[in-house]
N, C-alpha and C positions, 0 to 999 in steps of 0.2 A: 772384713778382713778374714787372712787366708782360711781354706780353709785344713786341717792341722792330719784329723781322724778321723774316729765315728766311732765309737766299740757299740755294741750291741746285750744285752740278756733278757729272757724269757722266764721270769717270774710265776712263781706257784702260789697264786698272790690278781686278789681283784687290786680294781687303780691305786682303789678313797687309802686305804690298805701302802703298798709301797710310797705314793708321792710321802703318808705319813715315814714311811722308811727312811726317803730320799732328805728329806729334808734333815729327819738326827740323826743320820750316820754322814752329813754333811754341816754340819753343824762341831759333830764330835770329831769329827777326823782334822778338820779343821783349826776351832781352837783347841788343840795340842798344845803347850807348850812351847817348845819348840819349833810352831809354825810361825807364832807369833815373832820368837829371834829371828824364823830366817827371810817373814819377814820385814820387817826392818834392815835386816843386813840387807837386800837386794833394795828397799826402798821401798816398798810397796805403799799406791796413796794408803790400804787398810790393811791395819794389822792388828787393830782388835775385832771381836765380837759384839755387838749391838746392834740395836737396833731390833723391830717383834720382831718374836719368837710362840709359829716358831716361822721357822725359815717364811716373809714375805716382802713383797718392794718394801726395798730402805736396808731392809738386812745388812751387816754384814760381820765378814768373819775375813782372819789374817790372811791379805791374797784376794777376796773376791768380799764383788756388793753384788744382793740380787738387784738388776735392772727390769722383773719384770717373774709375773711368778700369776699360772694359770693352774688351779688347785687340780691334781690330778689333770692336768696336760700338759701343762712346759715349765720349769727353772728355768733361765739364766744368768749367769754371774759372769758379768768382766772385771779383770784389774789391771792393775798396774805397775808395774813398777821398770825402775831404772835400765833394765833389760832389753823389755818387753810390751805385750798391751795383746791384755787375750779374752778367752769366753769361753766360758764351759757351756752349753747348748741340754739338758736335760727335758726330755720327751718323752710322754707316757700312753700306751695305748692298749686298751681293752683290744685283749687277744678272744677271750670268751668270758661264761663264771667263771671267778675264781683265774683268772688269767691272763697274764703283764706281760705289754714288750718295752723293754723299757732304753733307751738309747743316749751318749751322751755323745754330742760331737763337740770338741775342740777345734777353736780357732785364735788364733795370732796371726804379731807380725811380731820382727825378730830385729831392730833398723838398727841400721853398721856394724858395726867389725867386731865392735863387742857386743851388739845384740846378734848376730852372727856368732858365735861364739857358745854365749847361753846356751841360741837351740842345736849346740853340738849336743853342748853337756845335756843340755832336760829328751829330746827326743831322737839326736843322731846315736844318744847309749843304750835306745828301747826306757833307760827311767819312765819315762811320763806312759807309754804307753802301759809301762809293770804297774807302776804311778795303778792307770784308770782302769782298768781290769779287777786288781784288789775291791776301787770303792765303788762299782758294783757285784762285784762278791757279797760285799758285807753289809749292801744295801738288799740283795736276791736273802743271802743268811735273817736279819731282820725282821724281810716279811713275810717267808714263811714262817 
């Protein structure tokens, strides 16, 4: 899938704490009732939260399925719906004792005319970027 963007934050916490906060924040953020409704509206393959908790390979949240989970290192979410196939890849790095770097990479394809319009609505308006920055800020707050 083509690269869309990458966002990074430095967190004053160790990778184990950030890993826990990453899973909890994603689970809470994507499992809100509005997210499930939106996932159904666009025809997402995964519309409900299911599977192991904390998030692990095979877990789902509305719009995403966990396809890889290496605790303390990487969490890969993939999803698809009528307008796009996409992935969010979270990578954790130890910087120093009590400091970690969290990277969030977005990848997606938007096939056809409907996909192109959807891309303009989600990516072109800056909505995706705002959402990712808020998500990383929430993970940082929960970790610290």
